[in-house]
N, C-alpha and C positions, 0 to 999 in steps of 0.2 A: 430410554436411558435419560437420567434426571439431571438437573443441574449441576449437583455436585459431582457427578461422573463427566460432565462435559468440562467443567472447570478444572478437573484434574487432568484431562487430555491436553488442553490448552496449555497448562503449567508444564507438561512433559514436552510439548511441541517448543516453548520458549527455550528450555534447556538443550533440545537436541540442535535446534538452528543454531545457539550461541557456539555450540562445542564445534559444529561443522564450518562455520564462519570463520572461527579462530584459525582453525586448521588450514583453511584455505588461504587466508592472510598472512599467517605466518609470523607476525610480529606484535600485534596489536591484542588488547584483550578489552573484554566488557566489565566495566565496573558495575556494582550492584547497589540499588538503593531501594529500599522497602519502605512504602508508605502507606498510611491508612486515611480511607475516605471519612470525611467529617459525620456522614451518615450511617455507612456501614460497610464492612469490607475493605479492599484496598488492592495493592497491587505491588509490582516488582519491577521497576525501570532499569535496564541493562544500556549502557551508553558505552559506546567501542571509542577508544582513542589510541593514539601513536600506533595507527597500522602501516604495513606497506602499501595497501591497496586502497582501504576503505581510510578516508579522512576523518568522516564522522558517521556517525549511526545509532540506531537504537532499536532494541528489540523489548518491547513493552508487553507484560501480561497484567491484566487487571480483572478483578471479579468484585463489584461494587453493588450495593443496593440502597434503596431509600425511597423517597416520595420525589414523583415526579412534579417539577414547577409546572405552571401553565404554559408558559414558553415551551417547554420541553414538550409537554402534551400535544400542543399545538403542531409544533415541528414534526413529530412523529405520527400525527393525524390519529391519536387513539385516546380512548376515554380510559384512565386508569390513574390511580393514586399511588400506586407502589410498583416498583421494578425491580427485576435482578439481571445484569448486564457483565457478560465475561468475555474476555477475547484475547487476541495477541495481534500487536502492530508494529509493523517494521518500516522503517525508511533507511537506506544506506545511500551516503554520498560519498562517490569515490575520489580519490585526488587525482587520478588521469583523466582528463576530457573525454577520452575515447572508450571509457568504461562507462556504462549507462546508471543513471539513479534508478533505484527500484523502490517498489512500494507493494506493502502486503498487507492486508487485515482481514482476520476472520474472526467472527463474534456470535455471541448468542445473546437474545433478550427474552426475558420471560416477565410478564404482568401477574400481580396477586390472583388474578381470575383465570391462570393457567394458560393463557393466551402466549404464543412463543412464535419465534420466528430465526433464522440463521442468515447472517448476511456475511458481505465481504468483498473482497477485490483484489487484484494484483495487477499492477501496470508498470511498463519500463519507460523510462523518460530518458533516451539518449540524447547527450549535446551533439552528436554527430551521428546521423540516423544510417545504421548498416542494414541494407535489406536482407542479408543472409541471416544477420542477429534477430531482426523482427521475426522472420519465418519460422526460426528455430523456437522462438519464444512461444510464438502463438501455436506452433505444433504440439509442444509440450503441454499447453493448457489446453488443447482441444483433446488430446488423448485422455488426460483426466475426466474432462466433461462427459466425453461421449460413453465412459464407463457406467454412467448413471442415467443419462438421457441424452438423445441425440439432439435434442431442442436446447441443450443447456448452453452450448458453445456459441452458436449463431445467435441467440437471444441476448446472452451475458456480454459478447462481444459488442452488440448494437448498444448496450446498457454503458458499457465502459466507455464508447466514443462519444456518448451524449453527456456520460458524468465527469469524466477526464476532461473537461473542455473550459476554456476560459472566452467566456462570449464577448467580454470588451475587448478582446484581441483577435476573435474570430480563428482561434487556433486551438488545436488538441494539445495537451500536456506532453505527449510523448507519441508512441506507436501505439497506444492503448493496451489492452490486455482483456479481461474480463472484469465485470462488475455484477452483483447480485444483491437482492436485499427482499426480506418478507418470505423468505423459503419456509414454509411448513407444508403440512398434508394437504392442505386446502388448495394452495398455489401449485403444487408440484405432482401431486397425487403419488408421492414418496413418503415411506414411512420415517418416522424421527430419526430411527436408528442410521437409514440410508443417507439422509441429509447429514447428521453429523459425521457418518463415514466419509463424504464428500470433502466437506469443509477441511477435516483433518489430512486428508489425502492430499489436498491443494497445500495445505501448509507444507506437510512433508517434501512437495515438490520444492519449496522455496530455495531452501539451501544448495542443493546440488545444481538446481538452474543457475542461480546467480553465481556459484563457483564457476561455472562454466564461462561466463562473461569476465569474470575476475581474472582467470587464468588465461583467457585467450587474448584478452586486450591490455593488460594493465602494464605490457611491456612497450607498448605502442609509442614511438617517440612522439613529442609534443613541443610547441613553440609558445613564446608569450600570446601570441595573438588566437591561438587554441584555449588557454587558459582564460584570457579575457572573453572569449564568446561562452565559455563554461559558466563563468560568472554572471552573465547576462542571462543564460538559460536557468540558471538557478534563481534569479530575480524572478522569474516567470513562475516557478515553483513555489515560491513564498506566495505570490500573489494568489495563485490558486487554493492553497492550503487555509489562508487568512480569510479569504473573501468567499470561497466556495464549498469547502470540505465539511461534511456533516457530521463526521466524527469530531472535528476540530470545535465546531460550533456546539454539539453536543457536551462534550466535555465540560466547556467553559459555562455554559448554561445551566448545567447540574452541580455545578461547584468542585468540578473535577480538579486534579493537581496541575497547575498550569506549568510546571517545568516538564513535568511528562508529555502533557498536550502538545508543548511546542518543541519538544525532541525532534520533531520531523524538520525542521527547518535546518539549512545547512549553516556551517559555521561562517562563511562569508559568501556574500551575494553582491549583485550590483545592478544599476538601473542606469541606462543613458540616454539622455534625452533624443527622441527622435531618430533610434538608431537604425540604420539601414546596411545590411552586408553587402560586400561588394557583388556585383553582377557577375553571376557564372560561378560565384566560389561555394565550397562546400556547405559553407554557414548558409548561403541563399537556398542550396538545395535541402538542406535540413527544415528550414523554415517554409518551403513550398510544400514539404510532404507533411505537415502537421495538419491532416485534415481528416474529417470523418469519412468512414464508409471504405477505406482502402483493404483489400484483401491481401493481407501479408503472406497468406499461406499460398496462395495459387497466383497471385498478380506478377 
């Protein structure tokens, strides 16, 4: 499978996810903004507005190429001058604080000498952790991973726990999920076609998986204190994306389109000095569960 075929699959994936999310929300729609990269290629940014359930979200497709800067080469730990990168990146911020934030990215990267890899990840960031929801989420991810390798889910879950982590807060971003990078024949013993099938199947899981949480939790009643907590948790999300997210850093370092890169940020977020939730509150229970190594399926 060559890079143009992978690019076409990702473009189809973007369209499919958008159609399913619009149906699940029932009101909002995705605007479309086509853009060109200054070196080569470009993308389509689709931002969601005026939804019943989704307050702000984006489903981005990109396929860009060009010369790697020295900073980007060092960040990627590769020796290459030219690159091609394509993928789909999604972040959805719901209005109801009992619906979780969700993120997914699936991507393909190739250099001029033919070296390639697949990468990506999907993680769930509840404002209020629901163990039943976390279990459902992880079971769905494990089912896809197990089709390709028994080692994928346990390995990628640990990777996600370590990646989606705020070291300055000593807390995970949410209940984790899976994260993977540098997947190729050498690192997995799987053929390129099988790895492409894996990331595409994971991508196809996204819309029905999130629709489940949208429909299950979007009518849950909430109070002002729940929205206040949601805004504080969104602040944590911003901290991670701006300080630690590799995709954000790579996009900015390679001269990517700023508006599309920062699409992942919520419409509103807040920070409150030295905030501590009330003892025994649902907020404190959620904060105490933002730890690495939790077995959400069997725990």
